Gaussian input, Z-matrix of N, CA and C with variables (Angstrom, degrees):
# hf/3-21g

backbone

0 1
 N
 C     1     B1
 C     2     B2     1     A1
 N     3     B3     2     A2     1     D1
 C     4     B4     3     A3     2     D2
 C     5     B5     4     A4     3     D3
 N     6     B6     5     A5     4     D4
 C     7     B7     6     A6     5     D5
 C     8     B8     7     A7     6     D6
 N     9     B9     8     A8     7     D7
 C    10    B10     9     A9     8     D8
 C    11    B11    10    A10     9     D9
 N    12    B12    11    A11    10    D10
 C    13    B13    12    A12    11    D11
 C    14    B14    13    A13    12    D12
 N    15    B15    14    A14    13    D13
 C    16    B16    15    A15    14    D14
 C    17    B17    16    A16    15    D15
 N    18    B18    17    A17    16    D16
 C    19    B19    18    A18    17    D17
 C    20    B20    19    A19    18    D18
 N    21    B21    20    A20    19    D19
 C    22    B22    21    A21    20    D20
 C    23    B23    22    A22    21    D21
 N    24    B24    23    A23    22    D22
 C    25    B25    24    A24    23    D23
 C    26    B26    25    A25    24    D24
 N    27    B27    26    A26    25    D25
 C    28    B28    27    A27    26    D26
 C    29    B29    28    A28    27    D27
 N    30    B30    29    A29    28    D28
 C    31    B31    30    A30    29    D29
 C    32    B32    31    A31    30    D30
 N    33    B33    32    A32    31    D31
 C    34    B34    33    A33    32    D32
 C    35    B35    34    A34    33    D33
 N    36    B36    35    A35    34    D34
 C    37    B37    36    A36    35    D35
 C    38    B38    37    A37    36    D36
 N    39    B39    38    A38    37    D37
 C    40    B40    39    A39    38    D38
 C    41    B41    40    A40    39    D39
 N    42    B42    41    A41    40    D40
 C    43    B43    42    A42    41    D41
 C    44    B44    43    A43    42    D42
 N    45    B45    44    A44    43    D43
 C    46    B46    45    A45    44    D44
 C    47    B47    46    A46    45    D45
 N    48    B48    47    A47    46    D46
 C    49    B49    48    A48    47    D47
 C    50    B50    49    A49    48    D48
 N    51    B51    50    A50    49    D49
 C    52    B52    51    A51    50    D50
 C    53    B53    52    A52    51    D51
 N    54    B54    53    A53    52    D52
 C    55    B55    54    A54    53    D53
 C    56    B56    55    A55    54    D54
 N    57    B57    56    A56    55    D55
 C    58    B58    57    A57    56    D56
 C    59    B59    58    A58    57    D57
 N    60    B60    59    A59    58    D58
 C    61    B61    60    A60    59    D59
 C    62    B62    61    A61    60    D60
 N    63    B63    62    A62    61    D61
 C    64    B64    63    A63    62    D62
 C    65    B65    64    A64    63    D63
 N    66    B66    65    A65    64    D64
 C    67    B67    66    A66    65    D65
 C    68    B68    67    A67    66    D66
 N    69    B69    68    A68    67    D67
 C    70    B70    69    A69    68    D68
 C    71    B71    70    A70    69    D69
 N    72    B72    71    A71    70    D70
 C    73    B73    72    A72    71    D71
 C    74    B74    73    A73    72    D72
 N    75    B75    74    A74    73    D73
 C    76    B76    75    A75    74    D74
 C    77    B77    76    A76    75    D75
 N    78    B78    77    A77    76    D76
 C    79    B79    78    A78    77    D77
 C    80    B80    79    A79    78    D78
 N    81    B81    80    A80    79    D79
 C    82    B82    81    A81    80    D80
 C    83    B83    82    A82    81    D81
 N    84    B84    83    A83    82    D82
 C    85    B85    84    A84    83    D83
 C    86    B86    85    A85    84    D84
 N    87    B87    86    A86    85    D85
 C    88    B88    87    A87    86    D86
 C    89    B89    88    A88    87    D87
 N    90    B90    89    A89    88    D88
 C    91    B91    90    A90    89    D89
 C    92    B92    91    A91    90    D90
 N    93    B93    92    A92    91    D91
 C    94    B94    93    A93    92    D92
 C    95    B95    94    A94    93    D93
 N    96    B96    95    A95    94    D94
 C    97    B97    96    A96    95    D95
 C    98    B98    97    A97    96    D96
 N    99    B99    98    A98    97    D97
 C   100   B100    99    A99    98    D98
 C   101   B101   100   A100    99    D99
 N   102   B102   101   A101   100   D100
 C   103   B103   102   A102   101   D101
 C   104   B104   103   A103   102   D102
 N   105   B105   104   A104   103   D103
 C   106   B106   105   A105   104   D104
 C   107   B107   106   A106   105   D105
 N   108   B108   107   A107   106   D106
 C   109   B109   108   A108   107   D107
 C   110   B110   109   A109   108   D108
 N   111   B111   110   A110   109   D109
 C   112   B112   111   A111   110   D110
 C   113   B113   112   A112   111   D111
 N   114   B114   113   A113   112   D112
 C   115   B115   114   A114   113   D113
 C   116   B116   115   A115   114   D114
 N   117   B117   116   A116   115   D115
 C   118   B118   117   A117   116   D116
 C   119   B119   118   A118   117   D117
 N   120   B120   119   A119   118   D118
 C   121   B121   120   A120   119   D119
 C   122   B122   121   A121   120   D120
 N   123   B123   122   A122   121   D121
 C   124   B124   123   A123   122   D122
 C   125   B125   124   A124   123   D123
 N   126   B126   125   A125   124   D124
 C   127   B127   126   A126   125   D125
 C   128   B128   127   A127   126   D126
 N   129   B129   128   A128   127   D127
 C   130   B130   129   A129   128   D128
 C   131   B131   130   A130   129   D129
 N   132   B132   131   A131   130   D130
 C   133   B133   132   A132   131   D131
 C   134   B134   133   A133   132   D132
 N   135   B135   134   A134   133   D133
 C   136   B136   135   A135   134   D134
 C   137   B137   136   A136   135   D135
 N   138   B138   137   A137   136   D136
 C   139   B139   138   A138   137   D137
 C   140   B140   139   A139   138   D138
 N   141   B141   140   A140   139   D139
 C   142   B142   141   A141   140   D140
 C   143   B143   142   A142   141   D141
 N   144   B144   143   A143   142   D142
 C   145   B145   144   A144   143   D143
 C   146   B146   145   A145   144   D144
 N   147   B147   146   A146   145   D145
 C   148   B148   147   A147   146   D146
 C   149   B149   148   A148   147   D147
 N   150   B150   149   A149   148   D148
 C   151   B151   150   A150   149   D149
 C   152   B152   151   A151   150   D150
 N   153   B153   152   A152   151   D151
 C   154   B154   153   A153   152   D152
 C   155   B155   154   A154   153   D153
 N   156   B156   155   A155   154   D154
 C   157   B157   156   A156   155   D155
 C   158   B158   157   A157   156   D156
 N   159   B159   158   A158   157   D157
 C   160   B160   159   A159   158   D158
 C   161   B161   160   A160   159   D159
 N   162   B162   161   A161   160   D160
 C   163   B163   162   A162   161   D161
 C   164   B164   163   A163   162   D162
 N   165   B165   164   A164   163   D163
 C   166   B166   165   A165   164   D164
 C   167   B167   166   A166   165   D165
 N   168   B168   167   A167   166   D166
 C   169   B169   168   A168   167   D167
 C   170   B170   169   A169   168   D168
 N   171   B171   170   A170   169   D169
 C   172   B172   171   A171   170   D170
 C   173   B173   172   A172   171   D171
 N   174   B174   173   A173   172   D172
 C   175   B175   174   A174   173   D173
 C   176   B176   175   A175   174   D174
 N   177   B177   176   A176   175   D175
 C   178   B178   177   A177   176   D176
 C   179   B179   178   A178   177   D177
 N   180   B180   179   A179   178   D178
 C   181   B181   180   A180   179   D179
 C   182   B182   181   A181   180   D180
 N   183   B183   182   A182   181   D181
 C   184   B184   183   A183   182   D182
 C   185   B185   184   A184   183   D183
 N   186   B186   185   A185   184   D184
 C   187   B187   186   A186   185   D185
 C   188   B188   187   A187   186   D186
 N   189   B189   188   A188   187   D187
 C   190   B190   189   A189   188   D188
 C   191   B191   190   A190   189   D189
 N   192   B192   191   A191   190   D190
 C   193   B193   192   A192   191   D191
 C   194   B194   193   A193   192   D192
 N   195   B195   194   A194   193   D193
 C   196   B196   195   A195   194   D194
 C   197   B197   196   A196   195   D195
 N   198   B198   197   A197   196   D196
 C   199   B199   198   A198   197   D197
 C   200   B200   199   A199   198   D198
 N   201   B201   200   A200   199   D199
 C   202   B202   201   A201   200   D200
 C   203   B203   202   A202   201   D201
 N   204   B204   203   A203   202   D202
 C   205   B205   204   A204   203   D203
 C   206   B206   205   A205   204   D204
 N   207   B207   206   A206   205   D205
 C   208   B208   207   A207   206   D206
 C   209   B209   208   A208   207   D207
 N   210   B210   209   A209   208   D208
 C   211   B211   210   A210   209   D209
 C   212   B212   211   A211   210   D210
 N   213   B213   212   A212   211   D211
 C   214   B214   213   A213   212   D212
 C   215   B215   214   A214   213   D213
 N   216   B216   215   A215   214   D214
 C   217   B217   216   A216   215   D215
 C   218   B218   217   A217   216   D216
 N   219   B219   218   A218   217   D217
 C   220   B220   219   A219   218   D218
 C   221   B221   220   A220   219   D219
 N   222   B222   221   A221   220   D220
 C   223   B223   222   A222   221   D221
 C   224   B224   223   A223   222   D222
 N   225   B225   224   A224   223   D223
 C   226   B226   225   A225   224   D224
 C   227   B227   226   A226   225   D225
 N   228   B228   227   A227   226   D226
 C   229   B229   228   A228   227   D227
 C   230   B230   229   A229   228   D228
 N   231   B231   230   A230   229   D229
 C   232   B232   231   A231   230   D230
 C   233   B233   232   A232   231   D231
 N   234   B234   233   A233   232   D232
 C   235   B235   234   A234   233   D233
 C   236   B236   235   A235   234   D234
 N   237   B237   236   A236   235   D235
 C   238   B238   237   A237   236   D236
 C   239   B239   238   A238   237   D237
 N   240   B240   239   A239   238   D238
 C   241   B241   240   A240   239   D239
 C   242   B242   241   A241   240   D240
 N   243   B243   242   A242   241   D241
 C   244   B244   243   A243   242   D242
 C   245   B245   244   A244   243   D243
 N   246   B246   245   A245   244   D244
 C   247   B247   246   A246   245   D245
 C   248   B248   247   A247   246   D246
 N   249   B249   248   A248   247   D247
 C   250   B250   249   A249   248   D248
 C   251   B251   250   A250   249   D249
 N   252   B252   251   A251   250   D250
 C   253   B253   252   A252   251   D251
 C   254   B254   253   A253   252   D252
 N   255   B255   254   A254   253   D253
 C   256   B256   255   A255   254   D254
 C   257   B257   256   A256   255   D255
 N   258   B258   257   A257   256   D256
 C   259   B259   258   A258   257   D257
 C   260   B260   259   A259   258   D258
 N   261   B261   260   A260   259   D259
 C   262   B262   261   A261   260   D260
 C   263   B263   262   A262   261   D261
 N   264   B264   263   A263   262   D262
 C   265   B265   264   A264   263   D263
 C   266   B266   265   A265   264   D264
 N   267   B267   266   A266   265   D265
 C   268   B268   267   A267   266   D266
 C   269   B269   268   A268   267   D267
 N   270   B270   269   A269   268   D268
 C   271   B271   270   A270   269   D269
 C   272   B272   271   A271   270   D270
 N   273   B273   272   A272   271   D271
 C   274   B274   273   A273   272   D272
 C   275   B275   274   A274   273   D273
 N   276   B276   275   A275   274   D274
 C   277   B277   276   A276   275   D275
 C   278   B278   277   A277   276   D276
 N   279   B279   278   A278   277   D277
 C   280   B280   279   A279   278   D278
 C   281   B281   280   A280   279   D279
 N   282   B282   281   A281   280   D280
 C   283   B283   282   A282   281   D281
 C   284   B284   283   A283   282   D282
 N   285   B285   284   A284   283   D283
 C   286   B286   285   A285   284   D284
 C   287   B287   286   A286   285   D285
 N   288   B288   287   A287   286   D286
 C   289   B289   288   A288   287   D287
 C   290   B290   289   A289   288   D288
 N   291   B291   290   A290   289   D289
 C   292   B292   291   A291   290   D290
 C   293   B293   292   A292   291   D291
 N   294   B294   293   A293   292   D292
 C   295   B295   294   A294   293   D293
 C   296   B296   295   A295   294   D294
 N   297   B297   296   A296   295   D295
 C   298   B298   297   A297   296   D296
 C   299   B299   298   A298   297   D297
 N   300   B300   299   A299   298   D298
 C   301   B301   300   A300   299   D299
 C   302   B302   301   A301   300   D300
 N   303   B303   302   A302   301   D301
 C   304   B304   303   A303   302   D302
 C   305   B305   304   A304   303   D303
 N   306   B306   305   A305   304   D304
 C   307   B307   306   A306   305   D305
 C   308   B308   307   A307   306   D306
 N   309   B309   308   A308   307   D307
 C   310   B310   309   A309   308   D308
 C   311   B311   310   A310   309   D309
 N   312   B312   311   A311   310   D310
 C   313   B313   312   A312   311   D311
 C   314   B314   313   A313   312   D312
 N   315   B315   314   A314   313   D313
 C   316   B316   315   A315   314   D314
 C   317   B317   316   A316   315   D315
 N   318   B318   317   A317   316   D316
 C   319   B319   318   A318   317   D317
 C   320   B320   319   A319   318   D318
 N   321   B321   320   A320   319   D319
 C   322   B322   321   A321   320   D320
 C   323   B323   322   A322   321   D321
 N   324   B324   323   A323   322   D322
 C   325   B325   324   A324   323   D323
 C   326   B326   325   A325   324   D324
 N   327   B327   326   A326   325   D325
 C   328   B328   327   A327   326   D326
 C   329   B329   328   A328   327   D327
 N   330   B330   329   A329   328   D328
 C   331   B331   330   A330   329   D329
 C   332   B332   331   A331   330   D330
 N   333   B333   332   A332   331   D331
 C   334   B334   333   A333   332   D332
 C   335   B335   334   A334   333   D333
 N   336   B336   335   A335   334   D334
 C   337   B337   336   A336   335   D335
 C   338   B338   337   A337   336   D336
 N   339   B339   338   A338   337   D337
 C   340   B340   339   A339   338   D338
 C   341   B341   340   A340   339   D339

   B1=1.4410
   B2=1.5291
   B3=1.3008
   B4=1.4677
   B5=1.5253
   B6=1.3165
   B7=1.4535
   B8=1.5183
   B9=1.3180
   B10=1.4617
   B11=1.5196
   B12=1.3108
   B13=1.4598
   B14=1.5162
   B15=1.3313
   B16=1.4619
   B17=1.5290
   B18=1.3066
   B19=1.4601
   B20=1.5226
   B21=1.3225
   B22=1.4647
   B23=1.5234
   B24=1.3202
   B25=1.4678
   B26=1.5250
   B27=1.3112
   B28=1.4585
   B29=1.5247
   B30=1.3123
   B31=1.4623
   B32=1.5172
   B33=1.3274
   B34=1.4550
   B35=1.5215
   B36=1.3118
   B37=1.4605
   B38=1.5208
   B39=1.3476
   B40=1.4587
   B41=1.5255
   B42=1.3238
   B43=1.4603
   B44=1.5242
   B45=1.3367
   B46=1.4643
   B47=1.5251
   B48=1.3100
   B49=1.4511
   B50=1.5155
   B51=1.3181
   B52=1.4581
   B53=1.5218
   B54=1.3279
   B55=1.4625
   B56=1.5249
   B57=1.3131
   B58=1.4604
   B59=1.5324
   B60=1.3387
   B61=1.4683
   B62=1.5289
   B63=1.3328
   B64=1.4679
   B65=1.5257
   B66=1.3139
   B67=1.4578
   B68=1.5337
   B69=1.3272
   B70=1.4608
   B71=1.5296
   B72=1.3500
   B73=1.4672
   B74=1.5321
   B75=1.3060
   B76=1.4718
   B77=1.5280
   B78=1.3232
   B79=1.4611
   B80=1.5234
   B81=1.3251
   B82=1.4589
   B83=1.5219
   B84=1.3088
   B85=1.4609
   B86=1.5262
   B87=1.3058
   B88=1.4556
   B89=1.5291
   B90=1.3238
   B91=1.4616
   B92=1.5224
   B93=1.3278
   B94=1.4581
   B95=1.5145
   B96=1.3195
   B97=1.4548
   B98=1.5155
   B99=1.3175
   B100=1.4642
   B101=1.5164
   B102=1.3215
   B103=1.4540
   B104=1.5277
   B105=1.3155
   B106=1.4675
   B107=1.5129
   B108=1.3267
   B109=1.4515
   B110=1.5170
   B111=1.3117
   B112=1.4504
   B113=1.5270
   B114=1.3271
   B115=1.4564
   B116=1.5329
   B117=1.3215
   B118=1.4640
   B119=1.5291
   B120=1.3165
   B121=1.4699
   B122=1.5310
   B123=1.3266
   B124=1.4625
   B125=1.5269
   B126=1.3239
   B127=1.4585
   B128=1.5347
   B129=1.3299
   B130=1.4687
   B131=1.5268
   B132=1.3256
   B133=1.4681
   B134=1.5236
   B135=1.3384
   B136=1.4550
   B137=1.5268
   B138=1.3409
   B139=1.4635
   B140=1.5207
   B141=1.3122
   B142=1.4612
   B143=1.5227
   B144=1.3091
   B145=1.4696
   B146=1.5230
   B147=1.3095
   B148=1.4481
   B149=1.5144
   B150=1.3233
   B151=1.4618
   B152=1.5286
   B153=1.3124
   B154=1.4613
   B155=1.5298
   B156=1.3023
   B157=1.4601
   B158=1.5220
   B159=1.3250
   B160=1.4645
   B161=1.5244
   B162=1.3237
   B163=1.4664
   B164=1.5314
   B165=1.3193
   B166=1.4632
   B167=1.5202
   B168=1.3223
   B169=1.4619
   B170=1.5228
   B171=1.3294
   B172=1.4616
   B173=1.5194
   B174=1.3147
   B175=1.4611
   B176=1.5360
   B177=1.3273
   B178=1.4750
   B179=1.5279
   B180=1.3286
   B181=1.4632
   B182=1.5193
   B183=1.3215
   B184=1.4703
   B185=1.5302
   B186=1.3144
   B187=1.4646
   B188=1.5221
   B189=1.3213
   B190=1.4667
   B191=1.5270
   B192=1.3185
   B193=1.4679
   B194=1.5248
   B195=1.3253
   B196=1.4650
   B197=1.5259
   B198=1.3158
   B199=1.4662
   B200=1.5300
   B201=1.3335
   B202=1.4570
   B203=1.5311
   B204=1.3271
   B205=1.4694
   B206=1.5224
   B207=1.3256
   B208=1.4557
   B209=1.5248
   B210=1.3240
   B211=1.4566
   B212=1.5260
   B213=1.3360
   B214=1.4553
   B215=1.5226
   B216=1.3465
   B217=1.4662
   B218=1.5225
   B219=1.3209
   B220=1.4646
   B221=1.5254
   B222=1.3184
   B223=1.4648
   B224=1.5180
   B225=1.3196
   B226=1.4633
   B227=1.5298
   B228=1.3270
   B229=1.4700
   B230=1.5224
   B231=1.3288
   B232=1.4597
   B233=1.5226
   B234=1.3061
   B235=1.4624
   B236=1.5289
   B237=1.3303
   B238=1.4648
   B239=1.5223
   B240=1.3300
   B241=1.4725
   B242=1.5300
   B243=1.3182
   B244=1.4593
   B245=1.5317
   B246=1.3303
   B247=1.4624
   B248=1.5256
   B249=1.3190
   B250=1.4657
   B251=1.5244
   B252=1.3203
   B253=1.4638
   B254=1.5255
   B255=1.3251
   B256=1.4679
   B257=1.5237
   B258=1.3327
   B259=1.4632
   B260=1.5366
   B261=1.3178
   B262=1.4653
   B263=1.5228
   B264=1.2993
   B265=1.4602
   B266=1.5226
   B267=1.3301
   B268=1.4580
   B269=1.5274
   B270=1.3324
   B271=1.4673
   B272=1.5265
   B273=1.3164
   B274=1.4690
   B275=1.5238
   B276=1.3273
   B277=1.4609
   B278=1.5274
   B279=1.3209
   B280=1.4587
   B281=1.5285
   B282=1.3262
   B283=1.4610
   B284=1.5165
   B285=1.3137
   B286=1.4550
   B287=1.5262
   B288=1.3392
   B289=1.4640
   B290=1.5251
   B291=1.3448
   B292=1.4567
   B293=1.5215
   B294=1.3321
   B295=1.4542
   B296=1.5304
   B297=1.3206
   B298=1.4723
   B299=1.5223
   B300=1.3479
   B301=1.4662
   B302=1.5210
   B303=1.3312
   B304=1.4642
   B305=1.5280
   B306=1.3254
   B307=1.4623
   B308=1.5270
   B309=1.3497
   B310=1.4623
   B311=1.5265
   B312=1.3200
   B313=1.4670
   B314=1.5210
   B315=1.3244
   B316=1.4562
   B317=1.5163
   B318=1.3231
   B319=1.4587
   B320=1.5255
   B321=1.3193
   B322=1.4531
   B323=1.5317
   B324=1.3237
   B325=1.4566
   B326=1.5178
   B327=1.3305
   B328=1.4617
   B329=1.5186
   B330=1.3344
   B331=1.4640
   B332=1.5142
   B333=1.3331
   B334=1.4623
   B335=1.5214
   B336=1.3163
   B337=1.4569
   B338=1.5219
   B339=1.3420
   B340=1.4714
   B341=1.5158
   A1=108.39
   A2=115.21
   A3=121.41
   A4=109.26
   A5=115.59
   A6=120.45
   A7=110.57
   A8=115.15
   A9=122.50
   A10=108.20
   A11=116.54
   A12=122.21
   A13=106.54
   A14=116.18
   A15=121.40
   A16=110.24
   A17=115.16
   A18=122.67
   A19=105.35
   A20=116.71
   A21=120.62
   A22=111.12
   A23=115.04
   A24=122.92
   A25=113.36
   A26=116.57
   A27=120.64
   A28=108.37
   A29=117.19
   A30=121.41
   A31=109.98
   A32=114.93
   A33=121.92
   A34=108.26
   A35=117.34
   A36=122.18
   A37=107.00
   A38=115.62
   A39=121.29
   A40=110.08
   A41=116.15
   A42=120.27
   A43=105.68
   A44=115.24
   A45=120.11
   A46=109.72
   A47=115.94
   A48=120.87
   A49=111.55
   A50=114.70
   A51=119.93
   A52=111.89
   A53=116.95
   A54=121.06
   A55=109.41
   A56=115.75
   A57=121.38
   A58=112.14
   A59=117.41
   A60=119.65
   A61=112.25
   A62=117.37
   A63=120.60
   A64=111.28
   A65=115.79
   A66=121.25
   A67=112.84
   A68=117.34
   A69=121.35
   A70=112.83
   A71=116.24
   A72=120.25
   A73=108.79
   A74=116.70
   A75=119.51
   A76=111.97
   A77=114.52
   A78=122.11
   A79=108.24
   A80=115.44
   A81=119.68
   A82=108.52
   A83=115.64
   A84=124.00
   A85=106.66
   A86=116.79
   A87=121.37
   A88=108.60
   A89=115.73
   A90=120.65
   A91=109.99
   A92=114.68
   A93=122.47
   A94=106.00
   A95=115.72
   A96=121.23
   A97=108.95
   A98=115.92
   A99=121.64
   A100=107.11
   A101=116.22
   A102=118.80
   A103=109.81
   A104=113.40
   A105=121.82
   A106=108.42
   A107=115.73
   A108=120.72
   A109=109.78
   A110=114.61
   A111=120.99
   A112=106.88
   A113=117.28
   A114=120.82
   A115=112.37
   A116=116.91
   A117=120.97
   A118=112.03
   A119=117.19
   A120=120.95
   A121=110.70
   A122=116.90
   A123=120.37
   A124=111.09
   A125=116.52
   A126=121.13
   A127=110.33
   A128=116.24
   A129=120.61
   A130=112.84
   A131=117.57
   A132=120.76
   A133=113.59
   A134=117.20
   A135=122.16
   A136=110.90
   A137=114.83
   A138=121.41
   A139=109.98
   A140=115.29
   A141=122.73
   A142=112.30
   A143=117.66
   A144=121.07
   A145=112.81
   A146=118.40
   A147=121.56
   A148=114.63
   A149=116.51
   A150=119.63
   A151=108.97
   A152=116.51
   A153=121.89
   A154=107.54
   A155=116.31
   A156=124.08
   A157=110.35
   A158=117.38
   A159=120.44
   A160=112.65
   A161=118.10
   A162=118.89
   A163=110.47
   A164=116.23
   A165=120.11
   A166=111.79
   A167=116.56
   A168=120.82
   A169=110.30
   A170=117.42
   A171=121.11
   A172=110.79
   A173=117.09
   A174=121.53
   A175=111.03
   A176=116.44
   A177=120.54
   A178=111.31
   A179=117.20
   A180=120.65
   A181=111.15
   A182=117.06
   A183=120.26
   A184=111.25
   A185=116.17
   A186=120.40
   A187=110.97
   A188=116.95
   A189=121.00
   A190=111.82
   A191=117.92
   A192=119.23
   A193=112.30
   A194=117.33
   A195=118.96
   A196=111.96
   A197=117.23
   A198=120.39
   A199=112.40
   A200=116.99
   A201=122.00
   A202=108.66
   A203=116.60
   A204=121.92
   A205=109.03
   A206=115.32
   A207=120.93
   A208=109.28
   A209=115.87
   A210=120.49
   A211=110.07
   A212=117.79
   A213=122.24
   A214=112.80
   A215=115.77
   A216=120.45
   A217=111.35
   A218=115.92
   A219=119.62
   A220=111.34
   A221=116.24
   A222=120.67
   A223=111.32
   A224=116.80
   A225=120.67
   A226=110.56
   A227=116.91
   A228=120.42
   A229=110.54
   A230=117.41
   A231=120.12
   A232=111.38
   A233=117.85
   A234=122.46
   A235=109.92
   A236=116.74
   A237=121.90
   A238=110.58
   A239=115.97
   A240=121.85
   A241=110.43
   A242=116.27
   A243=121.33
   A244=111.80
   A245=117.15
   A246=120.44
   A247=111.50
   A248=116.54
   A249=119.80
   A250=111.12
   A251=116.46
   A252=120.82
   A253=111.77
   A254=117.04
   A255=120.83
   A256=113.11
   A257=117.90
   A258=120.72
   A259=109.15
   A260=116.45
   A261=122.08
   A262=114.35
   A263=118.63
   A264=121.30
   A265=114.25
   A266=117.73
   A267=121.93
   A268=111.88
   A269=115.36
   A270=121.98
   A271=112.54
   A272=117.30
   A273=122.01
   A274=108.69
   A275=115.77
   A276=120.93
   A277=109.67
   A278=115.98
   A279=123.23
   A280=105.93
   A281=116.58
   A282=122.21
   A283=108.66
   A284=115.72
   A285=122.20
   A286=107.41
   A287=117.16
   A288=120.84
   A289=109.29
   A290=115.59
   A291=121.80
   A292=110.15
   A293=114.16
   A294=121.63
   A295=108.74
   A296=116.33
   A297=120.28
   A298=109.14
   A299=115.08
   A300=121.49
   A301=109.05
   A302=115.82
   A303=120.95
   A304=113.14
   A305=118.03
   A306=121.16
   A307=114.18
   A308=117.49
   A309=122.58
   A310=107.27
   A311=116.49
   A312=117.75
   A313=110.61
   A314=115.24
   A315=120.74
   A316=110.07
   A317=115.29
   A318=121.65
   A319=106.78
   A320=115.58
   A321=120.35
   A322=109.82
   A323=114.83
   A324=121.99
   A325=106.52
   A326=116.19
   A327=121.32
   A328=108.84
   A329=116.53
   A330=122.81
   A331=108.66
   A332=116.31
   A333=120.77
   A334=110.49
   A335=115.82
   A336=120.06
   A337=111.42
   A338=117.37
   A339=119.38
   A340=111.56
   D1=131.72
   D2=178.76
   D3=-98.54
   D4=147.98
   D5=178.34
   D6=-149.82
   D7=161.35
   D8=176.45
   D9=-110.41
   D10=135.36
   D11=170.81
   D12=-110.80
   D13=133.76
   D14=-176.25
   D15=-122.49
   D16=135.79
   D17=172.81
   D18=-118.96
   D19=118.21
   D20=-175.64
   D21=-111.05
   D22=139.00
   D23=176.17
   D24=57.68
   D25=41.21
   D26=174.58
   D27=-68.18
   D28=119.37
   D29=-179.84
   D30=-83.25
   D31=127.76
   D32=179.41
   D33=-125.09
   D34=137.48
   D35=175.15
   D36=-101.07
   D37=117.30
   D38=-170.58
   D39=-140.21
   D40=139.42
   D41=168.58
   D42=-83.41
   D43=114.64
   D44=-175.12
   D45=-151.14
   D46=147.37
   D47=175.39
   D48=139.97
   D49=156.82
   D50=179.12
   D51=-93.14
   D52=-20.14
   D53=-179.30
   D54=-93.83
   D55=142.50
   D56=-177.72
   D57=-55.58
   D58=-41.26
   D59=-179.02
   D60=-65.33
   D61=-27.98
   D62=176.11
   D63=-69.43
   D64=-29.45
   D65=-172.57
   D66=-92.12
   D67=9.30
   D68=-178.74
   D69=-75.05
   D70=-27.66
   D71=-178.52
   D72=-154.72
   D73=160.90
   D74=179.08
   D75=-62.98
   D76=145.02
   D77=175.53
   D78=-111.11
   D79=157.77
   D80=174.94
   D81=-86.72
   D82=123.86
   D83=176.53
   D84=-116.56
   D85=142.97
   D86=-179.82
   D87=-110.65
   D88=132.03
   D89=-179.11
   D90=-121.16
   D91=137.84
   D92=168.66
   D93=-112.16
   D94=128.84
   D95=-174.74
   D96=-128.89
   D97=133.00
   D98=173.76
   D99=-130.22
   D100=133.91
   D101=174.75
   D102=-138.14
   D103=141.96
   D104=-176.92
   D105=-105.23
   D106=136.28
   D107=179.20
   D108=-155.32
   D109=169.27
   D110=176.53
   D111=-79.66
   D112=115.46
   D113=-177.66
   D114=-105.45
   D115=10.55
   D116=-176.78
   D117=-55.20
   D118=-47.75
   D119=-178.17
   D120=-63.30
   D121=-41.56
   D122=178.98
   D123=-63.69
   D124=-41.38
   D125=-179.91
   D126=-64.61
   D127=-43.08
   D128=-177.04
   D129=-71.70
   D130=-37.12
   D131=-173.82
   D132=-100.28
   D133=-18.43
   D134=-175.05
   D135=55.92
   D136=38.39
   D137=-178.46
   D138=-125.94
   D139=145.45
   D140=-178.39
   D141=-61.84
   D142=-28.20
   D143=-178.72
   D144=-63.15
   D145=-15.90
   D146=-179.11
   D147=-91.77
   D148=7.32
   D149=-176.38
   D150=-146.71
   D151=-175.31
   D152=175.13
   D153=-102.62
   D154=116.15
   D155=-176.61
   D156=-62.90
   D157=109.75
   D158=-175.62
   D159=-70.84
   D160=-28.43
   D161=176.27
   D162=-69.91
   D163=-44.07
   D164=177.09
   D165=-63.41
   D166=-40.46
   D167=177.78
   D168=-62.72
   D169=-44.72
   D170=179.09
   D171=-60.00
   D172=-42.73
   D173=179.05
   D174=-62.71
   D175=-44.95
   D176=178.79
   D177=-63.20
   D178=-39.93
   D179=178.13
   D180=-64.19
   D181=-44.73
   D182=178.47
   D183=-58.76
   D184=-45.35
   D185=-179.94
   D186=-63.80
   D187=-43.37
   D188=-176.48
   D189=-66.33
   D190=-45.29
   D191=-176.72
   D192=-75.86
   D193=-27.50
   D194=-179.00
   D195=-71.36
   D196=-20.26
   D197=-179.74
   D198=-100.57
   D199=9.66
   D200=-178.81
   D201=-127.23
   D202=150.68
   D203=177.39
   D204=-113.32
   D205=145.36
   D206=-178.42
   D207=-133.34
   D208=147.78
   D209=170.70
   D210=-90.90
   D211=-38.26
   D212=-171.47
   D213=-120.25
   D214=146.83
   D215=172.24
   D216=-59.94
   D217=-34.85
   D218=179.18
   D219=-58.76
   D220=-41.58
   D221=179.33
   D222=-67.64
   D223=-42.05
   D224=177.24
   D225=-62.81
   D226=-45.48
   D227=179.80
   D228=-59.48
   D229=-42.75
   D230=-179.93
   D231=-68.36
   D232=-37.29
   D233=177.19
   D234=-58.23
   D235=-48.49
   D236=178.61
   D237=-65.46
   D238=-45.42
   D239=179.30
   D240=-54.48
   D241=-48.94
   D242=-177.09
   D243=-63.85
   D244=-42.08
   D245=179.14
   D246=-60.08
   D247=-40.96
   D248=-179.13
   D249=-74.40
   D250=-43.45
   D251=-176.38
   D252=-64.37
   D253=-25.08
   D254=179.48
   D255=-78.85
   D256=-9.04
   D257=176.64
   D258=-65.89
   D259=140.30
   D260=-173.62
   D261=-56.34
   D262=-42.86
   D263=-173.38
   D264=-82.76
   D265=-16.22
   D266=-171.89
   D267=-76.16
   D268=131.15
   D269=179.60
   D270=-107.23
   D271=-34.93
   D272=179.18
   D273=-143.39
   D274=153.00
   D275=-177.29
   D276=-140.72
   D277=142.39
   D278=168.51
   D279=-130.59
   D280=125.47
   D281=179.74
   D282=-126.37
   D283=133.18
   D284=175.11
   D285=-129.23
   D286=129.59
   D287=175.91
   D288=-121.83
   D289=139.24
   D290=-176.74
   D291=-126.69
   D292=146.44
   D293=-179.11
   D294=-138.71
   D295=136.41
   D296=175.47
   D297=-71.18
   D298=141.18
   D299=179.65
   D300=-138.33
   D301=164.82
   D302=-178.33
   D303=-72.11
   D304=-33.22
   D305=-171.46
   D306=-91.78
   D307=-5.13
   D308=177.35
   D309=-156.89
   D310=170.67
   D311=176.42
   D312=-60.88
   D313=-50.09
   D314=-178.61
   D315=-152.83
   D316=157.05
   D317=166.79
   D318=-115.89
   D319=152.64
   D320=-173.28
   D321=-138.59
   D322=143.40
   D323=170.20
   D324=-122.54
   D325=131.56
   D326=-177.58
   D327=-125.37
   D328=129.93
   D329=178.02
   D330=-121.68
   D331=146.14
   D332=-178.17
   D333=-143.36
   D334=141.05
   D335=174.29
   D336=-91.27
   D337=-6.08
   D338=-177.45
   D339=-112.54

């Protein structure tokens, strides 16, 4: 059985931006993450070992992005996408990252493997 796990509005603190003033301190970026995997074992056993732990994944993502600097949202989105897609159980990934800007509420970059 295949299933999607979704993490919505994951707050990430990241140094990002093309302008020097943007890169002076970390900004809050919001990520929506969806990943598809075989959840049959998790459903049958009701055990975490049969799936990808979304809390652990969120923690690893926060640690990874907080120690890296980015100029573009596209680069950040791909960085997150790649980290998730490299997980053993993951078959498909959709990543969306959003950043507050002066000229609109937010801008978003969305990447998908499907």
